[in-house]
MDAnalysis code that builds the backbone (N, CA, C; Angstrom):
import MDAnalysis as mda
import numpy as np

u = mda.Universe.empty(369, n_residues=123, atom_resindex=np.repeat(np.arange(123), 3), trajectory=True)
u.add_TopologyAttr("name", ["N", "CA", "C"] * 123)
u.add_TopologyAttr("resid", np.arange(1, 124))
u.add_TopologyAttr("resname", ["GLN", "VAL", "GLN", "LEU", "VAL", "GLU", "SER", "GLY", "GLY", "GLY", "LEU", "VAL", "GLN", "ALA", "GLY", "GLY", "SER", "LEU", "ARG", "LEU", "SER", "CYS", "ALA", "ALA", "SER", "GLY", "ARG", "THR", "LEU", "SER", "THR", "TYR", "THR", "MET", "GLY", "TRP", "PHE", "ARG", "GLN", "ALA", "PRO", "GLY", "LYS", "GLU", "ARG", "GLU", "PHE", "VAL", "ALA", "GLY", "ILE", "ASP", "TRP", "ARG", "SER", "GLY", "SER", "THR", "TYR", "SER", "ALA", "ASP", "SER", "VAL", "LYS", "GLY", "ARG", "PHE", "THR", "ILE", "SER", "ARG", "ASP", "ASN", "ALA", "ASN", "ASN", "THR", "VAL", "ASN", "LEU", "GLN", "MET", "ASN", "SER", "LEU", "LYS", "PRO", "GLU", "ASP", "THR", "ALA", "VAL", "TYR", "TYR", "CYS", "ALA", "ALA", "ALA", "LEU", "ALA", "TRP", "GLY", "ARG", "LYS", "SER", "ALA", "ALA", "GLY", "PHE", "SER", "TYR", "TRP", "GLY", "GLN", "GLY", "THR", "GLN", "VAL", "THR", "VAL", "SER", "SER"])
u.atoms.positions = np.array([
    [11.016, -15.898, 2.483],
    [11.462, -14.531, 2.772],
    [11.053, -13.618, 1.622],
    [10.538, -12.445, 1.983],
    [10.100, -11.460, 0.998],
    [10.761, -10.127, 1.323],
    [11.294, -9.483, 0.313],
    [11.869, -8.152, 0.475],
    [11.002, -7.143, -0.271],
    [10.743, -6.010, 0.379],
    [9.840, -5.001, -0.170],
    [10.497, -3.627, -0.123],
    [10.397, -2.902, -1.235],
    [10.963, -1.556, -1.302],
    [9.941, -0.622, -1.942],
    [9.511, 0.383, -1.172],
    [8.513, 1.336, -1.670],
    [9.186, 2.532, -2.348],
    [8.435, 3.146, -3.248],
    [8.875, 4.382, -3.889],
    [7.659, 5.168, -4.339],
    [7.870, 6.437, -4.675],
    [6.800, 7.236, -5.248],
    [6.166, 8.251, -4.336],
    [6.572, 8.307, -3.084],
    [5.998, 9.293, -2.184],
    [6.439, 10.705, -2.540],
    [5.828, 11.698, -1.883],
    [6.202, 13.080, -2.132],
    [5.185, 14.043, -1.591],
    [5.309, 15.294, -2.034],
    [4.417, 16.364, -1.601],
    [3.455, 16.696, -2.741],
    [2.178, 16.788, -2.412],
    [1.170, 17.079, -3.425],
    [0.092, 17.958, -2.799],
    [-0.551, 18.764, -3.616],
    [-1.647, 19.585, -3.119],
    [-2.926, 18.771, -3.009],
    [-3.805, 19.205, -2.142],
    [-5.098, 18.552, -1.994],
    [-5.807, 18.492, -3.347],
    [-6.403, 17.338, -3.627],
    [-7.055, 17.116, -4.908],
    [-6.159, 16.487, -5.957],
    [-4.854, 16.428, -5.656],
    [-3.899, 15.876, -6.597],
    [-3.797, 14.359, -6.503],
    [-2.828, 13.812, -7.240],
    [-2.644, 12.369, -7.320],
    [-1.182, 11.995, -7.119],
    [-0.990, 10.788, -6.612],
    [0.333, 10.181, -6.506],
    [0.198, 8.697, -6.775],
    [1.277, 8.097, -7.260],
    [1.303, 6.660, -7.489],
    [2.471, 6.076, -6.719],
    [2.175, 5.197, -5.790],
    [3.210, 4.506, -5.024],
    [3.476, 3.147, -5.649],
    [4.718, 2.729, -5.585],
    [5.102, 1.412, -6.078],
    [5.849, 0.652, -4.998],
    [5.685, -0.655, -5.025],
    [6.373, -1.541, -4.092],
    [7.039, -2.638, -4.906],
    [8.349, -2.635, -4.922],
    [9.100, -3.678, -5.614],
    [9.291, -4.846, -4.675],
    [8.834, -6.011, -5.096],
    [8.870, -7.193, -4.242],
    [9.801, -8.248, -4.812],
    [10.478, -8.947, -3.937],
    [11.312, -10.068, -4.365],
    [11.156, -11.204, -3.373],
    [11.263, -12.427, -3.881],
    [11.085, -13.598, -3.052],
    [10.676, -14.765, -3.915],
    [10.851, -15.960, -3.420],
    [10.632, -17.140, -4.248],
    [9.173, -17.453, -4.495],
    [8.293, -17.144, -3.551],
    [6.904, -17.584, -3.653],
    [5.938, -16.417, -3.538],
    [6.177, -15.369, -4.304],
    [5.328, -14.188, -4.213],
    [3.867, -14.491, -4.487],
    [3.585, -15.443, -5.351],
    [2.205, -15.726, -5.752],
    [1.356, -16.250, -4.607],
    [1.975, -16.653, -3.517],
    [1.218, -17.181, -2.379],
    [0.829, -16.094, -1.382],
    [1.224, -14.879, -1.652],
    [1.025, -13.806, -0.688],
    [-0.123, -12.880, -1.050],
    [-0.703, -12.286, -0.009],
    [-1.539, -11.115, -0.133],
    [-0.651, -9.916, 0.150],
    [-0.710, -8.939, -0.728],
    [0.081, -7.725, -0.551],
    [-0.829, -6.610, -0.041],
    [-0.284, -5.799, 0.822],
    [-1.098, -4.732, 1.393],
    [-0.364, -3.415, 1.457],
    [-1.138, -2.344, 1.488],
    [-0.621, -1.015, 1.777],
    [-1.223, -0.548, 3.100],
    [-0.372, -0.036, 3.950],
    [-0.774, 0.554, 5.222],
    [-0.237, 1.984, 5.269],
    [-0.753, 2.754, 6.211],
    [-0.211, 4.090, 6.428],
    [-0.211, 4.410, 7.911],
    [0.702, 5.289, 8.280],
    [0.803, 5.686, 9.679],
    [1.106, 7.175, 9.760],
    [0.182, 7.908, 10.340],
    [0.363, 9.337, 10.564],
    [0.985, 9.550, 11.940],
    [1.646, 10.687, 12.170],
    [2.285, 10.949, 13.467],
    [1.283, 10.826, 14.610],
    [1.657, 10.065, 15.618],
    [0.815, 9.913, 16.792],
    [-0.358, 8.967, 16.626],
    [-0.460, 8.314, 15.474],
    [-1.578, 7.407, 15.215],
    [-1.071, 5.999, 14.951],
    [-1.987, 5.036, 15.098],
    [-1.639, 3.652, 14.800],
    [-1.551, 3.426, 13.291],
    [-0.816, 2.403, 12.948],
    [-0.717, 2.031, 11.545],
    [-2.067, 1.479, 11.097],
    [-2.575, 1.982, 9.971],
    [-3.891, 1.556, 9.518],
    [-3.841, 0.970, 8.123],
    [-4.712, 0.008, 7.900],
    [-4.830, -0.662, 6.614],
    [-5.408, 0.286, 5.571],
    [-4.872, 0.206, 4.357],
    [-5.372, 1.019, 3.254],
    [-6.009, 0.132, 2.168],
    [-5.251, -0.828, 1.659],
    [-5.759, -1.684, 0.584],
    [-4.927, -2.950, 0.504],
    [-5.535, -4.020, -0.037],
    [-4.844, -5.283, -0.187],
    [-5.176, -5.930, -1.517],
    [-4.282, -6.809, -1.979],
    [-4.490, -7.501, -3.250],
    [-3.887, -8.901, -3.176],
    [-4.623, -9.868, -3.710],
    [-4.096, -11.226, -3.789],
    [-3.192, -11.312, -5.009],
    [-1.935, -11.725, -4.780],
    [-0.974, -11.669, -5.874],
    [-1.384, -12.564, -7.041],
    [-1.959, -13.720, -6.729],
    [-2.268, -14.679, -7.789],
    [-3.516, -14.284, -8.567],
    [-4.602, -13.933, -7.871],
    [-5.876, -13.690, -8.558],
    [-6.097, -12.232, -8.934],
    [-5.441, -11.324, -8.222],
    [-5.680, -9.906, -8.447],
    [-6.883, -9.356, -7.696],
    [-7.548, -10.184, -6.901],
    [-8.679, -9.700, -6.109],
    [-8.205, -8.651, -5.114],
    [-9.061, -7.652, -4.876],
    [-8.655, -6.543, -4.012],
    [-9.680, -6.269, -2.921],
    [-9.244, -5.569, -1.883],
    [-10.125, -5.072, -0.851],
    [-9.474, -3.810, -0.288],
    [-10.294, -2.918, 0.249],
    [-9.738, -1.650, 0.702],
    [-10.531, -1.074, 1.865],
    [-9.926, -0.107, 2.522],
    [-10.579, 0.583, 3.627],
    [-11.653, 1.527, 3.092],
    [-12.704, 1.708, 3.868],
    [-13.794, 2.584, 3.442],
    [-13.313, 4.011, 3.187],
    [-12.311, 4.432, 3.941],
    [-11.835, 5.814, 3.846],
    [-11.185, 6.137, 2.496],
    [-10.793, 5.111, 1.749],
    [-10.106, 5.351, 0.473],
    [-10.861, 4.814, -0.725],
    [-11.984, 4.138, -0.498],
    [-12.743, 3.578, -1.614],
    [-13.199, 4.676, -2.564],
    [-13.020, 4.418, -3.854],
    [-13.364, 5.408, -4.859],
    [-12.253, 6.393, -5.148],
    [-11.206, 6.412, -4.322],
    [-10.087, 7.334, -4.531],
    [-8.773, 6.598, -4.780],
    [-8.540, 5.508, -4.072],
    [-7.289, 4.756, -4.185],
    [-7.546, 3.434, -4.901],
    [-6.591, 3.019, -5.720],
    [-6.692, 1.744, -6.421],
    [-5.391, 0.982, -6.273],
    [-5.488, -0.261, -5.821],
    [-4.315, -1.124, -5.702],
    [-4.281, -2.053, -6.906],
    [-3.076, -2.311, -7.409],
    [-2.915, -3.208, -8.556],
    [-1.558, -3.880, -8.459],
    [-1.390, -4.939, -9.253],
    [-0.069, -5.584, -9.283],
    [0.381, -5.788, -10.712],
    [1.676, -5.793, -10.883],
    [2.320, -6.018, -12.171],
    [3.158, -7.274, -12.027],
    [2.625, -8.385, -12.501],
    [3.317, -9.657, -12.318],
    [4.661, -9.687, -13.039],
    [4.725, -9.056, -14.193],
    [5.966, -9.103, -14.979],
    [7.123, -8.428, -14.263],
    [6.794, -7.370, -13.506],
    [7.847, -6.609, -12.822],
    [7.859, -6.820, -11.319],
    [6.994, -7.701, -10.832],
    [6.920, -7.981, -9.393],
    [6.730, -6.704, -8.574],
    [5.792, -5.885, -9.018],
    [5.504, -4.669, -8.273],
    [4.017, -4.601, -7.920],
    [3.749, -3.952, -6.813],
    [2.386, -3.652, -6.369],
    [2.267, -2.138, -6.308],
    [1.240, -1.618, -6.918],
    [1.082, -0.173, -7.017],
    [-0.146, 0.309, -6.244],
    [-0.083, 1.549, -5.813],
    [-1.225, 2.192, -5.169],
    [-1.419, 3.541, -5.853],
    [-2.449, 3.624, -6.672],
    [-2.798, 4.870, -7.328],
    [-3.714, 5.659, -6.403],
    [-3.290, 6.851, -6.039],
    [-4.035, 7.666, -5.082],
    [-4.514, 8.937, -5.774],
    [-5.811, 9.086, -5.880],
    [-6.419, 10.254, -6.503],
    [-7.230, 11.037, -5.475],
    [-7.552, 12.257, -5.824],
    [-8.363, 13.116, -4.951],
    [-7.807, 13.130, -3.531],
    [-6.528, 13.334, -3.431],
    [-5.868, 13.274, -2.125],
    [-6.333, 14.390, -1.206],
    [-6.379, 14.066, 0.079],
    [-6.824, 14.993, 1.112],
    [-5.695, 15.181, 2.130],
    [-5.688, 16.295, 2.843],
    [-4.647, 16.482, 3.875],
    [-4.614, 15.338, 4.889],
    [-5.743, 14.740, 5.182],
    [-5.772, 13.638, 6.147],
    [-5.163, 12.341, 5.596],
    [-4.805, 12.328, 4.322],
    [-4.084, 11.177, 3.753],
    [-2.580, 11.272, 4.042],
    [-2.142, 12.372, 4.612],
    [-0.735, 12.542, 4.928],
    [-0.279, 11.489, 5.921],
    [0.773, 10.748, 5.558],
    [1.280, 9.662, 6.403],
    [2.504, 9.045, 5.742],
    [3.156, 8.182, 6.485],
    [4.140, 7.287, 5.884],
    [3.375, 6.058, 5.406],
    [3.582, 5.705, 4.147],
    [2.883, 4.570, 3.544],
    [3.837, 3.377, 3.455],
    [3.344, 2.226, 3.900],
    [4.139, 1.005, 3.944],
    [3.518, -0.084, 3.068],
    [4.369, -0.812, 2.410],
    [3.977, -2.018, 1.687],
    [4.231, -3.216, 2.605],
    [3.349, -4.218, 2.547],
    [3.483, -5.367, 3.423],
    [2.996, -6.623, 2.718],
    [3.409, -7.776, 3.239],
    [3.020, -9.059, 2.659],
    [2.515, -9.995, 3.753],
    [1.431, -10.710, 3.434],
    [0.840, -11.665, 4.369],
    [0.532, -12.961, 3.640],
    [0.522, -14.056, 4.401],
    [0.250, -15.361, 3.807],
    [-1.234, -15.704, 3.797],
    [-2.065, -14.849, 4.357],
    [-3.500, -15.113, 4.403],
    [-4.265, -13.972, 3.761],
    [-5.392, -14.303, 3.126],
    [-6.214, -13.321, 2.435],
    [-7.113, -12.569, 3.418],
    [-7.332, -11.293, 3.127],
    [-8.357, -10.545, 3.833],
    [-7.937, -9.873, 5.121],
    [-6.685, -9.998, 5.481],
    [-6.251, -9.384, 6.740],
    [-6.193, -7.872, 6.619],
    [-6.566, -7.192, 7.698],
    [-6.494, -5.740, 7.765],
    [-5.692, -5.263, 8.959],
    [-5.263, -6.180, 9.797],
    [-4.450, -5.818, 10.939],
    [-2.980, -5.879, 10.577],
    [-2.229, -4.891, 11.026],
    [-0.795, -4.886, 10.747],
    [-0.123, -6.129, 11.317],
    [-0.651, -6.634, 12.420],
    [-0.065, -7.812, 13.050],
    [-0.189, -9.045, 12.157],
    [-1.079, -8.998, 11.198],
    [-1.274, -10.143, 10.318],
    [-0.343, -10.188, 9.124],
    [0.491, -9.176, 8.975],
    [1.424, -9.101, 7.856],
    [2.839, -9.357, 8.362],
    [3.553, -10.224, 7.640],
    [4.842, -10.707, 8.126],
    [6.031, -9.893, 7.630],
    [5.901, -9.297, 6.466],
    [7.040, -8.600, 5.853],
    [6.642, -7.171, 5.547],
    [7.608, -6.253, 5.729],
    [7.347, -4.828, 5.583],
    [8.471, -4.135, 4.833],
    [8.079, -3.111, 4.069],
    [9.069, -2.234, 3.491],
    [9.447, -1.142, 4.475],
    [10.298, -0.240, 4.031],
    [10.805, 0.804, 4.916],
    [9.881, 2.013, 4.988],
    [8.933, 2.114, 4.067],
    [7.974, 3.210, 4.069],
    [8.375, 4.365, 3.170],
    [7.365, 5.091, 2.710],
    [7.590, 6.280, 1.889],
    [6.620, 7.369, 2.344],
    [7.125, 8.589, 2.468],
    [6.323, 9.682, 3.010],
    [5.417, 10.276, 1.935],
    [4.152, 10.455, 2.291],
    [3.194, 11.174, 1.445],
    [2.680, 12.360, 2.248],
    [2.817, 13.547, 1.688],
    [2.345, 14.760, 2.353],
    [1.387, 15.491, 1.421],
    [0.188, 15.752, 1.924],
    [-0.831, 16.441, 1.138],
    [-1.082, 17.794, 1.782],
    [-0.814, 18.846, 1.044],
    [-0.997, 20.204, 1.565],
    [-2.397, 20.722, 1.219],
    [-2.916, 21.542, 2.117],
    [-4.276, 22.078, 1.909],
    [-4.252, 23.379, 1.125],
])
């Protein structure tokens, strides 16, 4: 069992930055791939970035490459998403998730979810 709690969302102007954090708890965190997803109103939940907890290897969606960076802090059991050069189309609820397999980009492949945090980018 894994529990996830996101924080760090808010309102920012286009071109600005935000840092999201996901506090994770559970006995075997090192066996999981952690992911960030987002869901805008009326749209499906989409993959943003993922990281292997043990190795730190990452992968991300083309739409955020070069702007968003996922990282983990083993000492504090947190996964972070640094978002730079934000655009209005990045506006969504952002979710942290955990999966037992590497490389998944489908929401159906992730077993545990946080409650989400709202990110709003104004133009």
